[in-house]
Backbone bond lengths (Angstrom), bond angles and torsions (degrees), N, CA, C in turn:
res aa  C-N    CA-C-N  psi(-1)  N-CA   C-N-CA  omega(-1)  CA-C   N-CA-C  phi
1 M - - - 1.438 - - 1.487 111.75 -
2 L 1.332 117.32 126.06 1.459 119.94 176.26 1.531 111.61 -74.13
3 I 1.339 116.97 138.16 1.409 119.82 -179.16 1.667 102.50 -117.94
4 P 1.344 112.20 114.13 1.509 111.28 -179.84 1.532 110.68 -70.47
5 H 1.320 114.49 130.08 1.461 120.16 -171.03 1.466 111.21 -65.48
6 K 1.348 120.76 -23.50 1.522 123.51 177.81 1.518 110.59 -74.44
7 Q 1.385 119.29 -9.76 1.491 117.99 -178.43 1.585 107.15 -95.18
8 L 1.270 119.39 -7.50 1.420 123.32 177.59 1.539 112.25 -85.56
9 S 1.310 118.27 145.00 1.472 119.24 177.74 1.493 107.66 -68.93
10 A 1.308 118.29 160.28 1.475 123.41 -178.30 1.485 108.88 -55.57
11 E 1.284 113.74 -44.09 1.514 120.70 -176.12 1.533 110.94 -63.90
12 A 1.473 114.61 -49.31 1.403 117.05 179.31 1.535 115.66 -58.98
13 L 1.322 112.24 -39.92 1.508 120.64 -178.67 1.479 106.05 -66.25
14 N 1.277 119.94 -49.15 1.505 120.56 -177.31 1.537 111.41 -61.35
15 N 1.383 119.23 -38.21 1.412 123.44 -178.07 1.562 107.03 -66.44
16 L 1.338 117.11 -44.27 1.514 124.91 -179.84 1.492 108.78 -57.90
17 I 1.348 115.47 -48.72 1.549 120.55 -175.56 1.496 105.53 -68.24
18 E 1.288 122.76 -45.03 1.464 123.82 -174.49 1.571 109.68 -66.90
19 E 1.346 118.52 -36.77 1.402 117.89 176.20 1.563 111.97 -70.93
20 F 1.299 115.93 -35.36 1.479 121.29 176.51 1.604 111.27 -60.62
21 V 1.272 112.99 -52.23 1.444 116.80 -175.12 1.510 114.58 -74.61
22 S 1.269 118.16 -7.95 1.537 120.79 -177.25 1.550 105.37 -110.39
23 R 1.314 120.50 4.17 1.542 119.77 176.35 1.502 108.52 -61.05
24 D 1.344 115.53 153.31 1.408 124.33 171.61 1.527 107.46 -65.05
25 G 1.386 115.27 137.61 1.496 117.52 178.64 1.546 109.85 94.24
26 T 1.289 119.83 -8.67 1.467 117.24 173.08 1.558 108.80 -80.52
27 D 1.334 108.87 118.07 1.484 113.59 -172.58 1.515 108.10 -125.62
28 Y 1.300 116.90 128.22 1.363 124.21 178.41 1.541 114.99 -106.53
29 G 1.314 113.02 16.51 1.472 117.84 177.48 1.519 116.20 86.06
30 W 1.222 118.63 -154.32 1.507 126.04 -175.88 1.540 109.21 -70.09
31 E 1.198 118.99 -31.84 1.444 123.19 -168.88 1.555 108.73 -87.43
32 E 1.292 115.24 131.93 1.475 122.11 179.48 1.572 107.25 -78.85
33 I 1.266 119.54 126.59 1.419 125.15 -178.49 1.506 109.34 -122.22
34 S 1.263 119.37 127.21 1.473 124.96 178.87 1.458 113.29 -62.50
35 L 1.337 117.50 156.41 1.510 122.96 178.05 1.490 106.95 -58.25
36 R 1.386 118.36 -43.06 1.476 118.60 -176.78 1.551 111.84 -62.88
37 Q 1.400 115.83 -40.42 1.398 118.41 179.32 1.554 112.85 -65.38
38 K 1.356 116.44 -37.04 1.444 122.55 178.45 1.579 109.14 -63.55
39 T 1.432 114.83 -48.87 1.409 115.40 -177.32 1.514 111.90 -65.60
40 E 1.323 115.62 -35.80 1.562 115.66 177.08 1.504 110.15 -65.19
41 Q 1.299 120.32 -34.01 1.424 120.32 -179.16 1.528 111.79 -66.94
42 V 1.402 113.35 -44.28 1.387 116.11 176.98 1.526 116.61 -67.83
43 R 1.306 116.88 -35.38 1.424 123.01 174.29 1.593 110.86 -61.16
44 R 1.294 113.96 -41.42 1.541 119.52 179.22 1.528 108.58 -68.64
45 L 1.290 120.89 -40.30 1.507 122.54 176.63 1.464 112.11 -63.94
46 L 1.347 118.40 -39.50 1.393 120.36 173.45 1.498 114.13 -61.76
47 Q 1.237 116.71 -45.60 1.491 122.98 176.16 1.474 113.52 -60.18
48 E 1.306 116.77 -35.43 1.446 121.68 -179.23 1.517 113.47 -86.08
49 G 1.364 113.72 -6.09 1.480 117.54 177.35 1.483 115.93 81.19
50 E 1.301 117.36 12.54 1.451 122.64 -176.92 1.570 109.16 -78.71
51 I 1.317 115.53 -32.63 1.378 120.01 176.21 1.535 112.29 -126.80
52 A 1.279 119.08 165.50 1.510 122.33 178.80 1.491 111.44 -142.66
53 I 1.403 114.29 161.75 1.421 118.75 -178.58 1.629 104.88 -98.77
54 L 1.208 112.79 127.72 1.510 119.51 178.32 1.527 113.13 -118.90
55 F 1.240 111.32 124.09 1.519 118.41 178.40 1.499 109.44 -97.33
56 D 1.346 115.49 128.68 1.440 123.39 179.55 1.516 106.62 -99.10
57 E 1.267 118.88 104.29 1.462 125.46 179.82 1.529 112.94 -58.10
58 E 1.314 115.18 -38.25 1.526 116.25 -178.86 1.534 112.70 -65.36
59 S 1.314 114.40 -41.14 1.466 118.27 -176.11 1.579 112.52 -93.02
60 G 1.350 112.41 -18.82 1.451 119.04 -177.82 1.506 112.59 74.35
61 S 1.388 117.95 22.55 1.469 120.06 -178.22 1.480 111.21 -120.98
62 C 1.351 113.71 160.33 1.423 123.41 177.05 1.553 112.04 -106.36
63 N 1.274 117.88 146.81 1.461 122.93 171.21 1.521 109.12 -139.25
64 I 1.311 113.03 158.78 1.339 121.89 177.80 1.510 109.11 -108.87
65 V 1.323 119.53 121.52 1.468 123.17 -170.75 1.498 114.10 -132.13
66 P 1.342 119.59 148.71 1.407 120.55 177.73 1.677 109.46 -63.34
67 R 1.281 116.88 149.39 1.451 120.72 -175.68 1.635 107.27 -59.93
68 R 1.280 115.77 -34.42 1.462 115.07 -179.82 1.498 114.43 -59.76
69 E 1.391 113.17 -27.80 1.454 118.29 -178.75 1.525 111.43 -68.13
70 L 1.388 116.68 -29.13 1.431 121.14 178.65 1.504 112.65 -60.28
71 A 1.295 115.37 -41.43 1.493 122.89 -177.30 1.509 108.17 -63.96
72 R 1.394 113.46 -43.84 1.470 119.91 176.73 1.432 115.93 -54.99
73 R 1.360 112.79 -38.80 1.492 122.34 -177.76 1.564 110.39 -86.17
74 G 1.330 122.72 -0.27 1.371 125.02 -174.71 1.476 116.37 74.11
75 I 1.347 122.09 22.82 1.364 123.85 -175.46 1.569 108.36 -103.89
76 K 1.316 115.21 124.76 1.447 120.47 -177.29 1.585 109.12 -85.25
77 P 1.283 118.77 116.85 1.520 120.10 -177.48 1.523 107.92 -77.14
78 S 1.320 114.29 142.92 1.443 122.27 173.10 1.536 106.34 -88.11
79 G 1.306 115.17 168.06 1.462 116.54 -179.33 1.492 119.11 -74.38
80 D 1.358 115.27 -6.86 1.441 120.76 -170.98 1.507 112.96 -129.47
81 S 1.379 120.97 41.09 1.424 122.95 -176.75 1.488 114.44 -95.82
């Protein structure tokens, strides 16, 4: 299920983004990028519609995925996710 980022409180959205960018395996290459920079990048990509928040009802977890991943999973994006 898609979760429109605008429907989350500022605190919930920030916590979700921070958890996402600090996961093991998140690699930004050779350049060291601060947590603040990473969260700003993710927030911008959400606002631009390049990525979306996906809630998995089975596991009860959220993930942030590229829009192209939604089509692969057969999920139709709305205009305001």
